[in-house]
N, C-alpha and C positions, 0 to 999 in steps of 0.2 A: 504494500499499500504506500503510496506517495502522500507526502504533506506538503502544503503550500503556506508560505508567509507573505501577507500582503500589508502593505505600509503605505503611508504618504510620503512622498519626496519633497513636497512644499508645504505652506501653511493656508491652502485654500480652504474654505470654510463649507463649501456647499459640495455634496457628493458629486453631483451631476457636473458641476464646474471642474472637479478634479478629474473625472473621466474625461472629460472633453479635452482638457490640457495635457492629459497622459501623465498625471502627476501621482498616480498611483502605482506602484512596483509589485510584482508578484514574483516570488523565487520559489522554486520546486526543490524539495530534498527526499531522499530515498527512506529515511528513517525520522521518527518522531524526535530523537535525541537531538538530531543536527538541526530540524526546524525550531525546536525549543530554544537550543543554544543560539540560533540567530535572532530570534525574538528576543531573548534576554539581551545581547548585545545592541540591538535597536532601542530597545527601552533605558538600556544603561546610558546610552549616549545622549538621550534625551531630545534629539533634534526631530524625531519622527512622531506622527500622530497616527491614530486609527491603525494600530497594529493588530494582526488577528493570525491566528494559525488555523488551518484548516485541514482535516484528513481526507482521505480518499471517500469517505461515506457522507462527506458533506458537513459532519460536526465541525463547529467553528467555536473557538476558545479566544476571547478578546477582554479587553477592559480590565477591571479588578479582578476577575477570575484568573486572568492570564497572568496578571502580576502575581497573585499569589500563589499560583502552580510555579511560577518561576523563583519564588522566595523573596518577593519584594515585600517590605513591612507594610501593613494596613494603617498605620501611624501617620 
């Protein structure tokens, strides 16, 4: 099963505007660990928004739940 990480590469605030400008990037990884490591690095950098991880079944992990899974503090 493959996993994808999607994230914004700019600061556009409207989803359709991001898609029209091509500011959303999607990267594919063969394992969950690789996808989660990439998501962790993106969150740690702090310059990207709307980061999500999706598995081949369409299950998506994003927002606070993604941060908690990756070990970020909820405080």
